[in-house]
Structures are given as C-alpha cells and as structure tokens.
C-alpha positions in Angstrom: 22.9 -40.3 -13.0 25.0 -39.4 -16.0 21.9 -38.3 -17.8 21.1 -35.8 -15.0 24.7 -34.4 -15.1 24.5 -34.0 -18.9 21.1 -32.2 -18.5 22.4 -30.0 -15.8 25.3 -28.9 -18.1 22.8 -27.7 -20.7 20.4 -25.8 -18.6 20.7 -22.8 -16.4 19.6 -23.3 -12.8 18.4 -20.2 -11.1 19.1 -20.3 -7.4 16.7 -18.5 -5.0 18.2 -17.6 -1.7 16.8 -15.7 1.3 17.3 -11.9 1.0 17.5 -12.1 -2.8 15.5 -9.5 -4.7 12.4 -11.0 -6.5 10.1 -9.7 -9.2 6.5 -10.6 -10.1 6.6 -11.6 -13.8 4.2 -9.9 -16.2 2.8 -13.4 -16.7 1.7 -13.8 -13.1 -2.0 -14.2 -12.5 -4.5 -13.9 -9.6 -3.4 -15.6 -6.4 0.3 -15.8 -7.4 2.2 -14.9 -4.2 5.6 -13.8 -3.1 6.6 -13.9 0.6 8.9 -11.1 1.9 9.6 -12.5 5.5 6.2 -12.5 7.3 4.5 -10.3 4.6 2.6 -12.1 1.8 2.1 -10.1 -1.4 -0.6 -11.7 -3.5 -1.8 -10.7 -6.9 -5.6 -10.0 -6.8 -8.2 -9.6 -9.5 -8.4 -5.8 -8.8 -11.7 -5.8 -6.9 -11.7 -4.0 -3.5 -13.7 -5.7 -0.8 -16.2 -3.8 1.4 -13.7 -4.3 4.4 -11.3 -1.8 2.7 -11.5 2.0 2.1 -9.2 4.3 0.0 -6.5 5.6 2.3 -6.9 9.3 3.1 -3.2 9.5 4.1 -1.4 6.5 2.4 1.8 5.5 4.0 4.8 3.7 2.4 5.0 1.2 5.4 2.8 -1.9 4.7 3.1 -3.4 8.2 2.0 -1.7 11.4 4.7 -1.4 14.0 8.0 0.2 14.6 10.5 -2.7 14.7 12.9 -3.6 11.9 10.6 -6.6 11.1 7.8 -4.1 10.3 9.8 -2.1 7.8 8.2 -3.5 4.7 7.8 -0.3 2.7 7.0 0.9 -0.8 9.9 2.7 -2.5 7.4 5.4 -3.4 3.6 6.2 -3.3 3.8 7.6 -6.8 1.4 5.7 -9.1 -0.1 3.7 -6.2 -3.7 3.7 -5.0 -3.9 2.3 -1.5 -6.9 0.7 0.2 -6.6 -0.1 3.8 -8.8 -2.2 6.1 -11.3 -0.2 8.0 -9.8 -1.5 11.3 -6.0 -1.9 10.6 -3.9 -2.5 13.7 -0.6 -4.2 14.7 -2.7 -7.3 15.4 -4.4 -7.4 12.0 -3.8 -10.4 9.7 -5.0 -8.4 6.6 -3.3 -5.3 5.4 -3.6 -2.9 2.5 -4.5 -3.6 -1.1 -2.3 -1.8 -3.6 -3.3 -0.9 -7.1 -0.1 -0.3 -9.0 -0.4 2.2 -11.8 3.4 2.4 -11.9 6.1 -0.2 -11.2 7.0 -0.1 -7.6 9.2 -2.2 -5.2 8.5 -3.3 -1.6 11.8 -2.8 0.2 12.9 -4.2 3.5 16.3 -3.8 5.4 16.7 -7.6 5.8 14.5 -9.4 3.1 15.1 -8.9 -0.6 13.1 -6.3 -2.4 10.0 -7.4 -4.3 9.2 -5.6 -7.5 5.5 -5.4 -8.7 5.0 -4.3 -12.3 2.5 -1.6 -13.3 -1.1 -2.8 -13.9 -1.2 -5.2 -11.0 -3.2 -5.2 -7.8 -1.6 -6.7 -4.7 -3.1 -7.6 -1.3 -0.9 -7.6 1.8 -1.5 -10.3 4.4 0.6 -11.3 7.3 1.9 -14.7 8.4 -0.3 -16.3 11.1 0.9 -18.1 14.2 -1.1 -20.0 16.8 -0.6 -18.7 20.3 -1.0 -21.8 22.4 -1.1 -19.8 25.7 -3.9 -17.5 24.6 -5.5 -20.2 22.3 -5.9 -17.9 19.4 -4.4 -17.2 16.0 -2.2 -14.1 15.8 0.2 -12.3 13.4 3.7 -13.6 13.3 6.5 -11.2 13.7 9.9 -11.0 11.8 
C-alpha cells in the first residue's frame, strides 16, 4: 500500500466529473467517442454514408426536440459541413455527421461542452433504450 501512496504523490491524477468540459485530443482516431449526456460524438473516417445528405439549412441543434435535454448545440456553424439523415426525426437513433474545418464546441446547458478540433469528422448518435411496453428500441432522453 505504501508503494501506491508513493506513486500517487509523484503523478497527477486528472479527475473526470459529470458536467466537466472535455476535448477530443488531436491524437484521437476513428471510433473514439465522447458522450455528452444521451448524445454520442464519435470520430469517423470522414466518409459520408448514402443515408445522409448535405444539409440545405444546417442548424446548430444536434438533437431534434425542444426540451432542455435536446439542447446539444454547436457554438457556431462557421467552418462546419453538416450531413443529415434523409429521415431525421425526434425518434431517430442516428443524427448528423459533422465535418469540422474549424475547431468547434458542442455546448449544452447541463452537460459539459465537448470541443472538436479542426480536421475531424464526427457522427452524432443517440443513446438507445428498450421500451418493454412497446417491445422496441427507442431513443433515450436526457
């Protein structure tokens, strides 16, 4: 036990707490992920699937809905190309893909902000929950 105490005295331990801001490191690779509440931000290889189209009218809000839990928003659309699912609704489990030409942050009034460096592509997906009553998978809500 003394060895552990000695080791702890010589290293910095970074604590991660809910609501704390996070940042994707420039060393992140495809499939690295940060959860911001019920929104998963996942680094992609930059390819855009056939299920997505370039947004005619991009929006800063990344989750459909009008509750506080749905307020996952980009700090700006400047330097962002957004591709949205062809059928994107409040019930969707898959959201937009963001191609970041500039560093941007995903902000939320409750969860910590998540910063994504320029040059990354990020897909947005939503936490799943099984609805026993309806016997189907559905999107979880904050």
